[in-house]
N, C-alpha and C positions, 0 to 999 in steps of 0.2 A: 312185746308174748315174746316170750322166746321157741325158738321151733324146737321140738323132738321127732319129727316126722322125717327120715332120709329121703332119697330120690325115688329106691325102688319099693321103698316102703308106701312113699306118696301113691304113685303108680300103680301100686296095684289095690290100695284102697278105692282110687277113682273108678276102675276099671270094675272090682266088687259092687260099688256101690252102683254104678250105672247097669250092671247086667241085673241085681235084685232091683231095681226099678223096673226095669223093662219086664220083670216079671208081673207086675202090675197090669201092664197095657196085653202083653202076651203070653201063653201058657197057660198057669193056673189061673190067674187074675184073682189072686188073695191079696187082702191089705197087708199081710207080712213082710210083700216086696218093697215097701215103703220103710221097713229099717235098713234099708240101703242108705237112705240119706244121711243115714250116723257116717258111712265110711267115706261116702262121698265128700261131706262137709270136711271132716275129719283132714282127707287128702287135700281139699284145695286150700286149707288154710295152715297145711304142715303142722298144725299142732294136735294133739291128742291127749284130751285130759287124763286118761288113765295113765298113760304115761309119765305124767307128771305126779300123779298121785304115787307112784311106785318107783319112781327114780328113774326111768329108762329114757333112753334117745337113740334113735337109730341113723342120727345125722353125724355128718363128718366133724371132726373134734375141733376142726379149724373154722368151721361156719358156724353164726349163731341160727 
């Protein structure tokens, strides 16, 4: 699989995912926090299916 998520994008996705998941346990305690799994997984995998559909990439040009 070709990476299409760059370093900064990846870090932001992981942090946002962790914050959203934390909302399940602290804060409003609603199940909507589990939506944080999506940015967390895409950040850890360095691949975003939506970017693939639209032909986008935030990776450096020299790196796969």
